[in-house]
C-alpha positions, -999 to 999 in steps of 0.1 A, spaced: -237 17 125 -225 -9 149 -202 7 177 -184 -10 203 -173 10 234 -148 -5 257 -147 11 293 -177 22 313 -163 51 334 -178 85 327 -161 88 293 -172 54 280 -206 55 294 -214 88 281 -201 80 247 -222 48 246 -254 65 256 -249 95 232 -245 71 202 -270 45 212 -298 68 201 -291 61 164 -266 32 164 -263 -3 177 -239 1 207 -222 -27 225 -204 -17 257 -176 -37 273 -161 -36 309 -144 -59 332 -167 -46 362 -196 -69 365 -215 -40 384 -212 -16 357 -223 -40 330 -253 -48 350 -261 -12 356 -263 -5 318 -283 -36 312 -311 -26 337 -309 9 325 -290 25 353 -260 48 349 -228 30 361 -216 66 373 -232 94 392 -248 115 364 -284 127 366 -290 134 328 -275 98 320 -299 85 346 -329 101 328 -319 90 293 -311 54 302 -345 52 321 -367 70 295 -352 64 260 -352 36 237 -314 30 233 -299 1 213 -275 -4 240 -263 -38 255 -232 -44 278 -210 -73 284 -183 -82 306 -147 -81 290 -144 -120 292 -176 -123 272 -165 -101 244 -147 -127 224 -177 -150 220 -212 -138 221 -245 -156 213 -234 -163 177 -200 -174 187 -183 -145 170 -162 -117 187 -182 -85 195 -156 -66 175 -165 -83 142 -188 -62 120 -181 -31 141 -176 2 122 -159 19 151 -144 7 184 -141 34 210 -114 27 237 -122 44 270 -102 24 295 -83 39 323 -46 49 319 -31 56 352 3 76 357 29 55 369 55 73 391 83 47 383 81 51 346 69 87 343 43 77 317 7 66 315 1 27 317 -14 21 284 -17 -16 289 -54 -16 290 -57 3 257 -31 -21 240 -51 -50 252 -82 -39 235 -63 -32 203 -49 -65 203 -84 -82 209 -97 -62 180 -67 -75 157 -74 -111 168 -110 -109 162 -103 -101 125 -127 -72 124 -121 -42 103 -133 -14 127 -115 19 129 -102 23 165 -110 55 182 -86 61 214 -105 84 240 -82 73 269 -56 99 277 -22 86 263 13 99 260 21 122 231 32 100 201 13 69 214 -13 67 186 13 72 160 35 46 175 6 20 175 -2 29 139 32 24 128 33 -11 145 -1 -23 132 -5 -19 94 -39 -19 75 -60 -4 104 -72 32 109 -64 46 144 -79 79 155 -73 99 186 -104 117 199 -98 133 232 -126 139 258 -131 171 277 -159 159 301 -163 166 338 -173 139 363 -209 143 374 -218 162 342 -202 141 315 -235 133 297 -244 169 295 -208 179 285 -208 154 258 -241 168 243 -227 204 245 -191 200 232 -172 233 230 -152 214 202 -146 180 187 -109 173 183 -98 142 161 -62 132 156 -55 111 125 -27 107 98 -33 135 75 -10 120 49 -33 90 45 -65 95 27 -83 66 44 -74 80 77 -88 115 67 -119 100 55 -123 79 87 -120 111 107 -146 129 89 -169 99 92 -162 100 129 -171 136 131 -203 131 112 -212 102 135 -207 125 168 -225 156 152 -253 135 141 -258 122 175 -257 155 190 -282 168 166 -305 142 171 -307 147 210 -309 185 204 -340 180 183 -357 160 210 -390 175 221 -382 168 257 -350 188 250 -322 171 268 -300 198 253 -310 235 259 -288 251 232 -278 286 231 -273 303 195 -235 305 200 -236 267 209 -254 256 177 -223 250 156 -198 227 171 -164 233 156 -145 202 144 -108 202 144 -89 173 124 -52 173 130 -23 150 134 -25 125 161 3 141 181 -14 174 180 -46 159 192 -29 142 221 -11 175 230 -45 193 231 -57 170 258 -26 173 281 -21 211 274 -58 218 281 -57 199 314 -24 213 324 -36 250 318 -67 243 340 -44 228 366 -22 258 365 -53 281 369 -64 262 398 -28 264 413 -27 301 407 -59 308 427 -50 285 455 -16 305 460 -35 337 459 -57 322 485 -28 310 506 -14 346 506 -48 360 516 -53 337 545 -19 343 558 -22 381 556 -58 381 570 -72 396 539 -103 384 518 -96 360 490 -132 365 477 -129 401 473 -96 400 456 -107 372 432 -140 390 424 -121 422 415 -94 402 394 -120 381 376 -139 412 361 -110 415 338 -122 398 306 -88 385 299 -90 365 331 -127 357 334 -150 347 363 -146 309 360 -125 282 374 -113 305 403 -127 290 434 -99 280 459 -95 245 471 -73 221 488 -54 215 455 -65 201 422 -74 165 422 -95 139 404 -86 113 378 -74 137 351 -56 168 362 -29 152 385 -18 124 360 -21 147 329 1 174 343 28 148 352 26 131 319 29 164 299 60 172 322 75 138 313 68 144 276 90 176 279 120 154 288 150 175 275 127 206 263 133 238 282 103 244 306 95 260 339 57 265 341 46 229 338 68 215 366 59 247 387 23 237 384 30 203 395 50 213 425 26 240 435 -2 215 440 19 195 465 29 228 482 -8 238 487 -17 206 501 12 207 526 0 242 536 -34 231 541 -25 201 562 1 221 583 -27 250 588 -53 224 600 -28 209 624 -19 243 637 -56 251 641 -63 219 663 -34 231 685 -54 262 694 -89 248 698 -106 267 726 -110 235 747 -72 228 742 -80 190 737 -49 168 740 -63 144 714 -84 164 690 -105 147 665 -104 160 629 -135 154 609 -133 152 572 -164 158 552 -164 139 520 -136 126 500 -149 135 466 -130 160 446 -161 182 440 -198 183 444 -218 161 422 -192 135 418 -190 101 435 -153 96 427 -125 104 449 -95 90 428 -65 115 436 -87 138 455 -66 164 473 -81 155 506 -64 121 504 -29 136 506 -39 159 535 -53 132 554 -20 112 550 1 142 562 -22 146 593 -20 110 599 18 109 600 16 133 629 -4 108 649 -37 129 649 -70 111 648 -92 114 618 -129 108 614 -142 106 579 -178 111 566 -182 95 534 -214 78 526 -202 59 497 -178 40 520 -192 14 542 -161 2 562 -129 14 576 -110 -14 558 -121 0 524 -110 34 533 -77 22 547 -70 5 516 -77 34 494 -54 56 516 -28 32 522 -30 36 560 -45 13 590 -45 33 621 -62 63 639 -90 66 613 -127 61 618 -157 61 592 -188 75 605 -218 76 579 -243 91 604 -240 127 596 -252 139 629 -228 116 648 -201 128 626 -209 164 634 -210 158 671 -177 138 672 -157 162 653 -137 190 669 -129 206 636 -145 197 602 -123 199 572 -144 203 538 -130 210 505 -163 221 493 -189 235 518 -223 219 519 -255 230 536 -254 198 557 -228 217 579 -246 248 583 -257 241 621 -218 235 628 -205 262 608 -182 275 635 -163 240 633 -159 240 595 -125 248 578 -128 252 541 -113 274 515 -144 273 494 -149 311 492 -184 312 474 -201 290 501 -182 300 531 -200 320 556 
């Protein structure tokens, strides 16, 4: 098959690499650096397994910049002759509208329409509930499928080869749409099976992992699965964070409480490590979008989850400021060191990371912040990300950072900080000494 994947973030890149073992895959992205990475067989994101596969496998994969997609070497649009076009472009949540910005998705759909190609369009971007149905009703004669992703940044390649389920939203009242959904499921399952059969074994599969359930449903239902799944995860993070807040203020052990609670099989020993708040690209925006979709529908838990996350960040920021006021040296101008902006270990992304809001809160009080983030080279770049321009310094020498910081704030503990452990403030109970 000929497959086009639009968007080379962690969803699009992992989708493209997975399918390129058996199919001709063309990837499209506006970012020249990401396109060049794919073409020299380097991952455009931080992912060790993807790095290995790109370097060592004979993949039928070529990337182009978005501007080149309309006319390639033969003068035809990249979309002509494609069987499927996967859309994995970003859909940021807009606070002023209360909904995702789906402009990038709609632009690709328009480009496919203009090309004259007959590909079925598979939307992997997160969209508001009802979006796929609305697009389908406005554009006749084309199949639209919604296939949500459940991937983690840093491990997206492994996750796409080890799916817990494949969810496909379609129009169950149209035979052509149902057939396209089944064809998509076969395409994805075939790629997974091929990689699992590799002698070098990229996919170590447990017996219970052998059969991947495929759930084909109405598009609105599939869109709901994505938003409700992420909101549940956010709610779980918020719950353990509030437990941790209670424990910290009462001088009791979060770790012992959480370990005892998690033995209960109904609760489980997973996703229970306290943090400064849930962050990353998906959870903050997906919870807000689901809340917006409720509109006049009665609810309490979804709103509480969104509000609890900001409450947690405010508590962490206030606690840090209280701590620096009681440093042994009683400095009048303490330096607060922030170790990494990434939301979790193994990721190179800090979009909507909880620590960003905490830095902003600290900055508003006029305190000095020193940031160690090796992926950022200049303070101007950081200031643009944070929307601030004063009292902040970037230090990419780890030893200089540790020496200059009076307190070091770390959402996730790292062994790089072991020699200054007494300076470190973290709520990471499974790595904290």
